[in-house]
N, C-alpha and C positions, 0 to 999 in steps of 0.2 A: 504494500500500500504506500501511497504517498511517495512516488519515485519518478524522477524524470528519466526518460530513456531517449535523450537527444532533443527533447522539446526545448525550444528557446535556448539552444546551445548549452544545456545543462545535462550532466550525466550523474547526478546525485540527488539527494533528498533535500538539500539545504537551501530552499527558496521559500518565498511567501506566495507563490503562484498556486493555482488550483491543483495542478498535478502533484504538488508536494504536500498540500495541506488537507486535501480531501481523503478521508478514510471511510470504509464501510462501517456502519453501526447498525446492529440488528438487535431488537428487543422483542421477545415474546413473553407477554405477561398474561396468563390466564385470567379471564374476566375483565381485562383492560383493553388489550389489543384485539383487533378484528382479523380473522384469517385473510391473508392476502393484502392487507392494508400496507401502504408505503407512504412515506413522508419525504418530500424533497427539500425541506427547510434546512438551511445551514445551522448546525448546532456545534457545541464545543464538547470535547472529551471531559472538560471540567464539569459538565452536566451529568455525567454518569453516576457519580456518587450521590448527589441529591436525588436523582431518579430512583436508584436502588433503595436509598433511605426511605423515600415515600412509599415505594412498592412494598417494603417490609413492614410498614406501619410504625416506623420509629419516629420520635419527635423531630420536628424540623429544626435544623441547625442554622443559625444566622452567622456563624463564624467561619463559614466556608465559601469559597467562590463557586460559581455555577448555579443553575436553577434546574428544578425538576423538569423532566421531559414528559411527565405523565399527561399533561394536557394534550400534547401532540400524539401520545400513544393512544389516547381515547379518540381524538379527532385530528387526523393527519393534516387537515386543511386549516387547523386553528392558527390564528395569528400569533406570531412570536415577536415579543418586544425587543429581546436582546439579540444582537448579531453574534457571530462566532469571531472571537478575537484570537489571533495567533501571534506569538512572539518568536523571533529568531535572533539569536545572539543578544547583544546588548543594544537596546534602543531601536530595533527594527520590528515593526508591527503591521499586521494586516487586519482589517475589519471586513467581514463578509456577511452581507445581507442576502436576501433572496435575489435581489437584482444586481447589487453592486459589490465590487471588491476595491477597497481603498488600501493602499500600501504607503506607509511612511518609513523611510529608512533612517538609520542613525545619523547619516550625513545631512538630513533634512530634505532629500529629494522625495518626490511623491509620484504615485501612479494611481490611476482610477480606471476601472474596467466596467463596462455595462454588460452583464451576463445575459440580458435580454437580447442584445444584438451582437455580442462578441463573447460567446461562451469559452473560446480558447484564449482569451486575454491577449490579443495581438495589438489592439488599438488603445494606447494610453491617452485617455481624454484630457489629462493634465497638459499634454503637448498639443493634441489636435483640436481641442475645444476648451481652452483654459477658463473662459468666463463661465461656461456651463459647469465645468468640473469644480470650480470654486464654490458654487452654490451647493453642489452635492456633498463635497468633502467637508464643508462646514458642519453639516449635520452628523457626519460619521466620526469626526475628530473627537467628539465627546466620549467615545468609547475607548479611546486610547489611554494608556497609563498617564497620569499627570506628570510623572517624572520621566522624561523621554530617554533617560539613560538606563531605564530598567526594562 
């Protein structure tokens, strides 16, 4: 999972592009999930623990990162408020929503991809449509860590 095989001139895992950050995630929870149901919402692996915690009927913990995926397990079309945030190295982060991927690197450079029109992430809107990209990225930046070195 999560490996480049020559895409975008990379032969390893260590990028913030879709090929490197997307991994399969399968939950089967009797009485919760429906047979054959699938959800295409981006989620974070940090959400696995809160999900298992809720499925096991344990008290909710507020001292952990991530949110339970149980609402998506019950209704795969449910709206998700939080995007998937990925960090690579020190200070490089990606925010992935259903439609957008925003990347900000430690050196301050940025990339924005529209998965509705560019699922392979070849057209960086920060370069090709900077005014449009600025409107989109301003809403996504709030999900990045407040200390850019982390």
